[in-house]
Every structure is written in structure tokens, then in C-alpha cells.
C-alpha positions, -999 to +999 in steps of 0.1 A: +000-001+000+012+035-008+015+062+016+029+097+020+042+123+045+027+159+049+050+186+063+026+205+086+052+227+101+087+238+089+100+254+056+082+225+036+048+232+053+020+220+029+042+199+007+038+161+004+065+134+001+058+100-013+070+071+009+089+048-018+095+011-017+127+017+003+112+044+027+120+082+031+150+092+049+146+126+066+181+143+073+206+170+067+230+151+042+216+151+007+236+120-002+216+097+024+183+117+027+155+121+003+138+147+024+167+173+032+163+196+060+193+219+062+191+228+099+215+226+129+192+206+151+189+179+123+212+149+121+227+139+087+206+109+085+180+117+111+149+095+107+134+071+081+098+063+074+086+034+057+056+010+049+056-023+068+046-053+052+012-052+072+007-019+053+013+005+083+036+035+082+067+032+105+088+058+117+123+050+127+149+071+144+184+066+129+203+074+161+197+113+158+213+136+182+180+157+190+157+130+185+123+119+167+092+127+185+059+110+182+028+136+189-005+126+204-036+145+196-036+163+228+001+176+222+019+151+244+053+139+229+073+111+235+110+105+221+109+074+194+134+047+204+139+023+175+107+021+154+071+033+162+039+025+140+021+058+131-019+057+127-034+075+098-030+112+103-006+105+130+023+132+136+057+132+146+085+159+150+122+158+141+149+179+158+142+204+186+114+227+196+090+209+171+106+230+143+097+202+117+064+182+121+052+156+095+018+137+093+017+103+079-012+098+055-024+066+041-031+065+006-060+038+011-083+027+039-063+027+071-051-009+082-069-027+108-058-014+144-050+019+133-077+033+155-063+019+186-029+031+178-043+065+172-051+066+211-014+061+216-004+083+192+025+060+179+038+056+215+036+018+219+039-001+187+021-036+189+038-069+186+031-069+149+054-041+144+086-050+124+114-057+148+143-031+149+170-041+127+202-055+141+231-033+143+255-036+113+288-054+124+306-037+097+295-004+105+305-009+141+338-022+130+346+007+110+338+031+138+362+011+160+387+011+134+385+050+131+394+053+168+422+028+164+435+047+132+434+080+148+454+070+180+478+049+160+485+077+136+488+104+162+513+082+183+533+076+152+534+114+144+548+119+178+573+094+175+586+106+142+585+142+159+607+131+187+631+112+164+635+143+142+641+164+173+669+142+184+684+142+149+686+180+149+701+179+181+729+152+172+736+169+139+745+199+155+775+182+170+790+173+139+788+207+123+811+226+149+809+265+143+778+258+120+757+243+146+743+274+165+714+279+139+708+243+137+708+236+177+686+264+183+652+259+200+631+269+171+648+243+146+640+215+171+606+227+178+600+227+140+616+196+134+591+179+162+558+199+151+561+192+114+556+153+115+533+157+146+508+182+131+509+164+099+499+131+116+469+147+137+456+162+104+459+128+086+445+111+115+413+134+118+406+129+081+411+092+081+388+086+111+363+110+097+362+091+064+357+057+082+329+070+102+312+084+070+317+049+054+301+033+086+271+057+083+264+053+046+267+017+049+242+017+080+216+036+060+218+016+031+214-015+049+184-003+070+167+008+035+176-025+015+162-046+043+129-030+038 
């Protein structure tokens, strides 16, 4: 059964978004999100909305920083952990201060049980809800590897910097009268800092690349499993 999201609050208020076969990802990163919200409180891949096999609409938080919130008809809200079924016309918010609110709309007759879900406003998904996907082993491994690479590269840069510092000091003893400039504190400091700072920069970008790869893989897996 097809379904759609209607933005009721935010820059896209009034616009409708189809929920495709693989769902609709809401986030700040155009590379992984189909509904892009360029706002500081929105995570790169914030939430995913998809149609479960039984025809009901499910909203899934993707580990966002500021949360995905189910909204009741009385205005009460509860943070979504994992997956939550939305009733027809059920609403949820992403980010802080309810700046972005979406409404789930079924394209056909609402599935059986949606009236009961309306009372809970998506707070307590029934046992028939699709189970939350298990964590991706490779994504977790990449995140751990990012930390290891960062530490090892920084330690390596520190070791090389110390070696360069010692080499400058030792070379001064063989140059006699020409050693004053080489043996200065500035030369020694420069010899140490050059490889050390280069290693810190390299470690940062290497770790960032691995974490990004883990995020992309996790999102792709969550979508392809639907």
C-alpha cells in the first residue's frame, strides 16, 4: 500500500512526500536523505519512514542527536526509540522545539488496528510491528577502526617528531661552528611539530572518512532490508 508524508510545520509546510519502496529518509545530508532539512538540530541521517509489510506506516529514528518525537492528539510527545507505528494522520516531529512536524497519510483505507494506535499516538507499537534491525557489524567495526587509526597515527607522528628532534640535536654536534643555528630551540621545535601536526591532520581525516563510510553503510542496510 502506498503512503505519503505531509509537512505541517517547517519550511516545507504544505508539501507532500511519497514514501517509496525503500522508505523516505529525513536528514541534513543530501547524499543519504530524500527529504533534506538543512538545519543545525537535524542529523545527517535523522529518521526513516517506511511502509511495513502489513501496510502500516513506521517511523524509525536513525540515532539522531536531537531525537524523533511521536505527537499525540493532545499535544503530548514522546521520544521514539527504534521503530514506532503511526496511525493514519499520525504526526511526529524531528529535531528540537518541534520546528519540523510531519503527518503520515495512508493512501487507502487505514489498516486494521490503526484506531487503537491513534489513542497512543504511536507511543507503543504492537507486537506485529517490524522488529528493529540489528546493528550492522561492519558499521560498528568501521567506527572502532576509526578510533584505532586516529590513535595510532597520532602516536606515530609523535614518535617521528621526537626522532626528528633528536636528529637535529645530534647533527649539531658534527657541524662545529655551524651548529648554532641548527641547535636553536626553534629548529628543534619545527622538526618535532612538522611530522606531529601532519599526523594529527591525517588522523582526523582518516577517522572522519571511516565514520562516514560506516554511516552510509548503515543507512543503506536499513533501507535495503525493507
